[in-house]
C-alpha positions in Angstrom: 20.3 -4.4 -6.1 18.8 -2.7 -9.1 18.7 1.1 -9.2 16.4 3.3 -11.3 19.1 3.7 -14.0 19.5 -0.1 -14.2 15.9 -0.9 -14.8 13.2 0.2 -17.2 11.0 2.8 -15.4 8.5 2.9 -18.3 6.3 0.0 -19.1 3.0 -1.0 -20.6 0.2 -3.1 -19.3 -1.7 -4.2 -22.3 -4.9 -5.4 -20.6 -8.3 -5.4 -22.0 -11.6 -5.9 -20.4 -14.6 -7.0 -22.5 -18.2 -7.2 -21.4 -20.6 -9.1 -23.6 -24.3 -8.6 -23.2 -26.8 -11.4 -23.8 -30.6 -11.3 -24.3 -32.3 -13.9 -22.1 -35.2 -15.8 -23.6 -37.9 -15.8 -20.9 -39.3 -19.2 -22.0 -36.3 -21.3 -22.6 -33.6 -19.4 -20.7 -31.3 -19.5 -23.8 -28.9 -16.6 -24.2 -28.4 -14.7 -27.5 -25.4 -12.4 -28.0 -26.5 -8.7 -28.5 -24.3 -7.1 -31.1 -26.1 -3.8 -31.6 -26.9 -0.8 -29.4 -30.7 -1.0 -29.5 -32.6 -2.0 -26.4 -35.8 -3.9 -26.8 -36.9 -3.9 -23.2 -36.1 -7.5 -22.7 -34.0 -9.1 -19.9 -30.3 -9.0 -20.4 -27.3 -10.5 -18.6 -23.7 -9.6 -19.0 -20.4 -11.6 -18.7 -17.0 -10.1 -18.6 -13.5 -11.3 -19.1 -10.0 -9.8 -19.4 -6.7 -10.6 -21.0 -3.2 -9.3 -20.0 -0.1 -9.8 -22.0 3.2 -9.6 -20.1 6.2 -9.0 -22.3 9.3 -7.0 -21.7 10.0 -6.2 -25.3 8.5 -3.6 -27.6 4.9 -4.3 -28.5 2.0 -3.0 -30.4 -1.6 -3.7 -29.6 -4.4 -3.1 -32.2 -7.9 -3.1 -30.7 -10.5 -3.3 -33.5 -14.3 -3.8 -33.4 -14.0 -7.5 -34.4 -10.6 -8.5 -33.1 -7.4 -7.6 -31.2 -3.9 -8.0 -32.6 -0.9 -8.4 -30.3 2.5 -7.8 -31.8 5.8 -8.1 -30.0 9.4 -7.9 -31.3 10.6 -10.7 -29.1 10.5 -12.2 -25.7 8.2 -14.7 -24.2 4.4 -14.5 -24.4 2.8 -14.7 -21.0 -1.0 -14.4 -21.4 -3.2 -14.1 -18.4 -6.9 -14.8 -18.8 -9.3 -13.5 -16.2 -12.9 -14.8 -16.1 -15.7 -12.7 -14.5 -18.6 -12.8 -14.6 -18.5 -9.2 -13.5 -16.1 -6.3 -14.4 -15.3 -5.9 -10.7 -14.2 -9.5 -10.4 -12.1 -9.4 -13.5 -10.3 -6.2 -12.4 -9.7 -7.6 -8.9 -8.3 -10.8 -10.3 -6.0 -8.7 -12.6 -4.7 -6.6 -9.8 -4.2 -9.5 -7.3 -3.0 -12.1 -9.8 -0.8 -10.2 -12.2 0.3 -6.7 -11.3 -0.4 -6.2 -7.6 -2.4 -3.5 -5.8 -1.2 0.1 -5.8 0.8 1.4 -2.8 -1.2 3.3 -0.2 -0.2 6.9 -0.2 1.1 8.5 3.0 -1.7 10.3 4.8 0.0 13.7 4.8 0.4 13.6 1.0 -3.4 14.1 0.6 -3.3 17.5 2.4 -2.4 21.0 1.1 1.4 21.6 0.8 2.9 25.1 0.9 6.3 25.5 -0.9 8.3 28.6 -1.6 11.9 29.2 -2.2 13.6 32.1 -0.5 12.4 32.3 3.1 14.9 34.5 4.8 14.5 33.0 8.3 12.3 30.9 10.6 10.2 33.9 11.5 8.9 34.2 7.9 8.0 30.5 7.9 6.2 30.9 11.2 4.3 33.9 9.9 3.1 31.9 6.8 1.9 29.1 9.0 0.1 31.5 11.4 -1.6 33.2 8.4 -2.9 29.9 7.2 -4.3 29.2 10.7 -5.7 32.8 11.0 -7.7 32.4 7.8 -8.8 28.8 8.5 -6.9 27.4 5.5 -5.9 23.8 6.2 -2.1 23.2 5.8 -0.7 19.7 6.0 2.9 20.3 5.1 5.2 23.2 4.6 8.3 22.6 2.6 11.3 24.4 3.9 15.0 24.1 2.9 17.1 25.7 5.6 20.4 25.0 3.8 19.5 27.7 1.3 19.3 30.3 4.0 22.5 29.1 5.6 24.3 29.5 2.2 22.8 32.9 1.7 23.8 34.0 5.2 27.4 32.8 4.6 27.6 34.6 1.3 26.3 37.8 2.7 28.8 37.6 5.6 31.7 37.5 3.2 
């Protein structure tokens, strides 16, 4: 079983998503790639695609206006291509097909957490919780380390 020290906890996900816009000819239906930023009030359609390079070695990606350069110092080259036509479809395919969806956070983690070192006893902690309630401040979790108090009590008893 791998532990954190046995595996690389840092990584890179060189993924790019490109959307190209095309002007639609109203008479023939032909598409013309739009390369500028000017809008002429005509009908446009867009198509997106994405590319992901999976490689465990050091790498450098240079994204330029006209091209992209992928450089690695070794390893295999696993390229994943994701066709759209929309950005949402490309992103969903990237998540589901290559990297997986993020883990759902525990519900309590979204709430407010109170943490303070040095509570002398449970009565102080209870007073803090009651004050949150008294003033209508939502409190999801209070972090409390009773071993610190036990050590302090043992040291003061000596």
